[in-house]
C-alpha positions as CSV (number, residue, x, y, z in Angstrom):
1,M,-17.1,-50.5,-41.3
2,L,-20.3,-51.1,-38.7
3,T,-20.1,-54.5,-39.7
4,K,-16.7,-55.0,-39.2
5,M,-17.3,-53.6,-35.7
6,L,-20.1,-55.7,-34.7
7,K,-18.4,-58.5,-35.9
8,T,-15.5,-58.3,-33.7
9,L,-18.0,-56.9,-30.8
10,R,-19.3,-60.9,-31.3
11,K,-15.9,-62.1,-31.7
12,L,-15.1,-60.6,-28.2
13,S,-18.4,-61.6,-26.3
14,K,-18.3,-65.1,-26.9
15,D,-14.3,-65.2,-26.1
16,R,-13.9,-66.2,-22.6
17,S,-10.5,-66.4,-21.7
18,G,-10.1,-63.8,-19.5
19,A,-12.7,-64.5,-17.4
20,I,-11.0,-66.3,-14.6
21,A,-8.8,-63.1,-14.0
22,V,-12.0,-60.8,-13.6
23,E,-13.6,-63.3,-11.0
24,F,-10.3,-63.2,-9.2
25,A,-9.9,-59.6,-9.0
26,M,-13.5,-59.4,-7.5
27,I,-13.4,-62.2,-4.9
28,A,-9.6,-61.7,-3.7
29,P,-9.9,-58.4,-1.7
30,V,-13.1,-60.6,0.1
31,M,-11.0,-63.5,0.9
32,V,-8.0,-61.4,2.1
33,A,-10.0,-59.5,4.4
34,M,-11.9,-62.9,5.5
35,L,-8.2,-64.0,6.0
36,Y,-7.3,-60.7,8.1
37,G,-10.1,-61.0,10.3
38,L,-9.7,-64.4,11.5
39,M,-6.0,-63.5,11.9
40,E,-6.7,-60.3,14.1
41,A,-9.8,-62.6,16.2
42,G,-7.0,-65.8,16.6
43,R,-4.2,-62.9,18.1
44,Y,-7.2,-61.5,20.2
45,Y,-8.3,-65.0,21.9
46,W,-4.5,-65.8,22.3
47,T,-4.0,-62.6,24.4
48,Q,-7.3,-63.3,26.2
49,Q,-6.3,-66.3,27.1
50,S,-3.2,-65.7,28.0
51,L,-4.7,-63.0,30.4
52,D,-7.0,-65.3,31.9
53,F,-4.1,-68.3,32.5
54,A,-1.7,-65.8,34.4
55,V,-4.0,-64.4,36.2
56,Q,-5.5,-67.6,37.7
57,E,-2.1,-69.3,38.3
58,A,-1.5,-65.7,39.9
59,S,-4.5,-66.4,42.2
60,R,-3.3,-70.2,43.1
61,Y,0.0,-69.3,43.8
62,A,-0.8,-66.4,46.0
63,A,-3.5,-68.8,48.0
64,L,-0.5,-71.6,48.1
65,N,2.0,-69.1,49.2
66,S,0.6,-67.2,52.1
67,D,3.5,-65.2,52.8
68,A,3.9,-63.8,49.3
69,S,4.3,-60.3,48.6
70,T,1.9,-58.3,46.1
71,Q,4.5,-57.8,44.2
72,D,5.8,-61.6,43.9
73,I,2.0,-62.5,42.4
74,I,2.0,-59.5,40.1
75,D,5.5,-60.4,39.2
76,H,4.5,-64.5,39.0
77,A,1.5,-63.1,37.0
78,K,3.7,-61.2,34.3
79,G,5.8,-64.2,34.5
80,L,3.3,-66.8,32.8
81,M,2.1,-64.1,30.2
82,Q,3.1,-64.8,26.8
83,G,3.0,-63.3,23.3
84,V,1.8,-59.5,25.5
85,N,3.8,-56.3,25.7
86,L,4.3,-57.0,29.3
87,E,5.2,-52.5,29.6
88,R,1.7,-52.7,29.1
89,V,0.1,-54.9,31.0
90,I,-1.3,-53.7,34.1
91,V,-2.0,-56.0,37.2
92,E,-3.6,-54.8,40.2
93,V,-3.7,-57.0,43.4
94,T,-7.0,-55.8,45.8
95,D,-8.3,-57.0,49.3
96,I,-11.7,-57.6,49.6
97,Y,-13.3,-58.0,52.7
98,D,-16.6,-60.0,53.0
99,D,-19.1,-58.6,55.6
100,N,-22.0,-61.3,55.2
101,T,-19.1,-64.1,55.9
102,N,-16.0,-62.2,58.0
103,L,-13.8,-63.5,54.8
104,T,-11.1,-61.9,53.3
105,F,-10.9,-62.2,49.1
106,K,-7.7,-61.2,47.2
107,N,-8.7,-60.2,43.9
108,V,-5.7,-60.6,41.0
109,E,-6.7,-58.3,37.7
110,A,-4.7,-58.0,34.3
111,S,-5.8,-55.7,31.6
112,I,-4.1,-54.5,28.6
113,P,-5.0,-52.4,25.2
114,F,-5.4,-54.5,22.4
115,N,-4.9,-52.5,19.2
116,V,-7.0,-53.6,16.6
117,Y,-5.1,-52.8,12.9
118,V,-7.7,-51.5,10.7
119,A,-6.9,-48.0,9.4
120,P,-2.9,-46.5,9.9
121,G,-3.3,-43.7,12.6
122,E,-6.6,-44.5,13.8
123,D,-7.1,-45.8,17.9
124,N,-8.8,-49.0,17.7
125,S,-7.8,-50.3,20.8
126,I,-10.2,-52.0,22.9
127,E,-9.7,-53.5,26.9
128,V,-8.7,-56.8,27.4
129,S,-9.1,-58.0,30.8
130,A,-8.9,-60.6,33.4
131,K,-9.5,-61.6,36.9
132,S,-9.7,-63.7,39.5
133,K,-10.3,-64.2,42.9
134,Y,-9.1,-66.4,45.5
135,L,-9.6,-66.8,49.6
136,Q,-6.5,-65.7,51.7
137,I,-6.3,-67.8,54.5
138,R,-4.1,-66.4,57.3
């Protein structure tokens, strides 16, 4: 009986037919996690670039259209944002007076909470923001 069991164990130790399945089972979760991380990083950079572009173009719009109201600038910025939830975007336009140069600047800022999808039920949001400042010519 013991001899038969040892023969079976020797036979199984030389059998490599399931090795690939075991290796795949060990590597697959790591590869899926890396792929997911790359997708989340891409989504983050997409959101950041969308905000940067919209804020810069809104600043350019305001600089070229001196009669544009604050709401016009905000609407222009939101109109240029792609791939983001516009209901969660906060766009602010403020005046900044520089005492040293006696110049007035307008500051256009946008921010949105970015949810990183890691675990359900947890708050994993970070703030993505962009700003641009332009000289207001009267």
